[in-house]
C-alpha positions in Angstrom: 13.9 -16.2 3.9 11.2 -13.6 3.2 12.9 -12.7 -0.2 12.2 -16.3 -1.3 8.6 -16.0 -0.3 7.4 -12.5 -1.3 7.9 -11.6 -4.9 10.5 -8.9 -5.5 8.2 -7.0 -7.8 5.7 -6.6 -4.9 8.4 -5.4 -2.5 9.6 -2.9 -5.2 6.0 -1.7 -5.8 5.6 -0.9 -2.1 9.0 0.8 -1.8 8.4 3.0 -4.9 5.0 4.0 -3.6 6.3 4.9 -0.2 9.3 6.8 -1.5 7.0 8.7 -3.9 4.8 9.7 -0.9 7.8 10.8 1.1 9.3 12.8 -1.8 5.9 14.6 -2.2 5.8 15.4 1.5 9.4 16.6 1.4 8.6 18.9 -1.5 5.6 20.4 0.3 7.7 20.9 3.4 10.4 22.7 1.4 7.7 24.9 -0.1 6.4 25.6 3.4 3.0 24.1 2.6 1.2 23.2 5.8 -0.6 19.9 5.5 -2.8 17.8 7.8 -1.6 14.2 7.3 -4.3 11.6 7.4 -4.0 8.1 6.1 -6.5 6.9 3.5 -8.9 4.1 4.1 -7.4 2.2 1.2 -4.0 2.5 2.8 -5.3 1.2 6.2 -7.0 -1.7 4.5 -3.8 -2.3 2.5 -1.8 -2.5 5.7 -4.1 -5.2 7.0 -3.9 -7.0 3.8 -0.1 -6.9 3.8 -0.1 -8.3 7.3 -2.3 -11.2 6.3 -0.1 -11.7 3.2 3.0 -12.1 5.4 1.1 -14.4 7.7 0.0 -16.6 4.8 3.5 -16.4 3.2 5.1 -17.9 6.4 2.3 -20.5 6.8 2.7 -21.5 3.2 6.4 -21.9 3.7 6.2 -23.7 7.1 3.0 -25.8 6.7 2.4 -26.1 2.9 0.0 -29.1 3.2 -2.4 -27.8 5.9 -5.7 -26.4 4.7 -7.4 -23.2 5.9 -11.2 -22.9 5.0 -10.6 -25.9 2.6 -7.8 -24.3 0.7 -4.0 -24.6 1.1 -2.1 -21.6 2.4 -0.6 -21.0 -1.0 -4.1 -20.2 -2.3 -4.7 -17.6 0.4 -1.2 -16.2 -0.2 -2.0 -15.7 -3.8 -5.4 -14.0 -3.0 -3.8 -11.6 -0.5 -0.9 -10.9 -2.9 -3.3 -9.6 -5.5 -5.6 -7.8 -3.0 -2.5 -6.1 -1.5 -1.2 -5.2 -5.0 -4.5 -3.6 -6.0 -4.6 -1.6 -2.7 -1.0 -0.4 -3.0 -1.7 0.8 -6.6 -5.0 2.4 -5.7 -3.7 4.2 -2.6 -0.6 5.3 -4.5 -2.8 6.8 -7.2 -5.0 8.4 -4.5 -2.0 10.0 -2.8 -0.7 11.3 -6.1 -4.1 12.7 -7.0 -4.3 14.5 -3.6 -0.8 15.8 -4.0 -1.6 17.2 -7.5 -4.7 18.8 -6.2 -2.7 20.5 -3.4 -0.2 21.7 -6.1 -3.0 23.1 -8.2 -5.4 24.5 -5.5 -3.3 24.7 -2.3 -3.9 22.8 0.9 -7.2 24.6 1.8 -10.4 22.5 1.6 -9.9 20.1 -1.2 -13.6 19.1 -1.3 -14.4 22.6 -2.8 -12.5 21.8 -6.0 -13.5 19.3 -8.8 
């Protein structure tokens, strides 16, 4: 059911980002790099957006004619699909940037490096 509602490309985008993060963490663990794992703000907001996306996806499917704030659920689904997409890409790029900085400078205070 969800496969018919959420675009496959969006699902694939999230899976690729999460697998990339896990591979980076596995690499650092193999290299015995000690890291403090903290989620990014964009990642937290992205999770909230993804939850709202799923809610509007189900509402769009179950009650397509009902309006929310004057708009059909399909409108809100489209809005949160693009918000979530941007946040997944931005947080993925941020995690990649952090990982590359750790490779270059080590895990010590990242804020001391450009």
